[in-house]
C-alpha positions as CSV (number, residue, x, y, z in Angstrom):
1,X,-14.6,-4.4,1.5
2,X,-11.6,-3.8,-0.8
3,X,-11.3,-7.5,-2.0
4,X,-12.5,-6.9,-5.5
5,X,-10.1,-4.0,-6.1
6,X,-7.2,-5.9,-4.5
7,X,-7.8,-8.8,-6.9
8,X,-8.0,-6.6,-9.9
9,X,-4.7,-4.9,-9.1
10,X,-3.0,-8.2,-8.4
11,X,-4.4,-9.9,-11.5
12,X,-2.4,-7.3,-13.6
13,X,0.6,-7.4,-11.3
14,X,1.2,-11.1,-10.5
15,X,4.4,-10.2,-8.5
16,X,2.2,-8.8,-5.7
17,X,2.4,-10.8,-2.5
18,X,0.2,-8.7,-0.3
19,X,-2.1,-5.7,-0.4
20,X,-3.5,-3.9,2.6
21,X,-5.2,-0.6,3.6
22,X,-4.1,1.0,6.8
23,X,-5.1,3.9,8.9
24,X,-2.5,6.4,10.1
25,X,-3.5,5.3,13.6
26,X,-1.6,2.1,12.8
27,X,-4.7,-0.2,12.5
28,X,-5.2,-2.4,9.4
29,X,-8.6,-2.0,7.7
30,X,-8.3,-4.8,5.2
31,X,-5.6,-7.2,3.9
32,X,-5.3,-9.8,1.1
33,X,-2.3,-12.1,1.0
34,X,-1.6,-13.7,-2.4
35,X,1.7,-15.5,-1.6
36,X,3.7,-16.3,1.5
37,X,5.5,-13.4,2.9
38,X,8.1,-15.1,5.1
39,X,10.5,-12.9,7.1
40,X,8.1,-9.9,6.8
41,X,6.1,-8.8,9.9
42,X,3.5,-6.8,8.0
43,X,1.7,-5.7,11.2
44,X,5.0,-4.1,12.5
45,X,5.7,-2.7,9.0
46,X,2.2,-1.2,8.8
47,X,2.4,0.3,12.3
48,X,5.8,1.9,11.5
49,X,4.6,3.2,8.2
50,X,1.6,4.8,10.0
51,X,4.0,6.7,12.2
52,X,6.0,7.9,9.2
53,X,2.9,9.0,7.3
54,X,1.6,10.8,10.3
55,X,4.8,12.8,10.5
56,X,4.7,13.5,6.7
57,X,1.2,14.8,7.0
58,X,2.3,17.3,9.6
59,X,4.7,18.9,7.1
60,X,3.0,22.0,5.7
61,X,4.4,21.4,2.2
62,X,3.3,17.7,2.2
63,X,2.0,16.8,-1.2
64,X,-1.6,15.7,-1.7
65,X,-0.4,12.5,-3.4
66,X,2.8,10.5,-3.0
67,X,4.2,7.0,-2.7
68,X,7.2,5.5,-1.1
69,X,9.2,2.5,-2.2
70,X,11.4,0.5,0.3
71,X,13.7,-2.3,-0.7
72,X,14.5,-5.1,1.7
73,X,15.4,-8.7,1.4
74,X,13.8,-10.1,-1.7
75,X,10.8,-7.7,-1.6
76,X,9.8,-4.2,-2.5
77,X,7.3,-2.4,-0.3
78,X,5.2,0.3,-1.8
79,X,3.2,2.7,0.3
80,X,0.6,5.0,-1.3
81,X,-1.2,7.8,0.3
82,X,-5.0,7.4,-0.2
83,X,-6.3,10.2,2.1
84,X,-5.0,12.2,5.1
85,X,-6.0,9.3,7.3
86,X,-5.4,6.1,5.2
87,X,-2.7,4.5,3.1
88,X,-2.2,1.5,0.9
89,X,0.7,-1.0,1.4
90,X,1.7,-3.3,-1.5
91,X,4.4,-5.9,-0.9
92,X,5.9,-7.3,-4.2
93,X,8.7,-9.3,-5.5
94,X,11.7,-7.5,-6.9
95,X,10.7,-8.3,-10.5
96,X,7.6,-6.0,-10.4
97,X,7.3,-3.5,-13.2
98,X,7.0,-0.3,-11.2
99,X,5.2,1.7,-14.0
100,X,2.6,-1.0,-14.5
101,X,1.9,-1.2,-10.7
102,X,1.6,2.6,-10.5
103,X,-0.8,2.7,-13.4
104,X,-3.1,0.1,-11.9
105,X,-3.0,1.7,-8.4
106,X,-3.8,5.1,-9.9
107,X,-6.6,3.5,-12.0
108,X,-8.3,2.1,-8.8
109,X,-7.3,4.7,-6.3
110,X,-10.5,6.8,-6.4
111,X,-12.5,3.6,-6.0
112,X,-10.5,2.7,-2.9
113,X,-11.0,6.2,-1.5
114,X,-14.7,6.0,-2.1
115,X,-14.9,3.0,0.3
116,X,-13.2,5.1,3.0
117,X,-15.7,7.9,2.9
């Protein structure tokens, strides 16, 4: 469902290892792996991120749009809010150009959201 958009974002950001869309219920909707992600249990990471996002959504002053960046091992994990119920996870190498990644995620964000509605 999201494959074409995932490929477009990764084509412009070759450091991306994995892209996936998750529900705040902890279930993965779609995932595309571009490179091996050893030492990263993405199912556990996604489930934990779902818990964090559910808690953030309960805060009355929670922003409509945000992203989080986590650094671990040799990876960076970006989590982008798509809607109240869904978020995007992107696992990258440390050499990613953050501004470029943010630009392309923002460029395709509305298209991703349209698939969720």
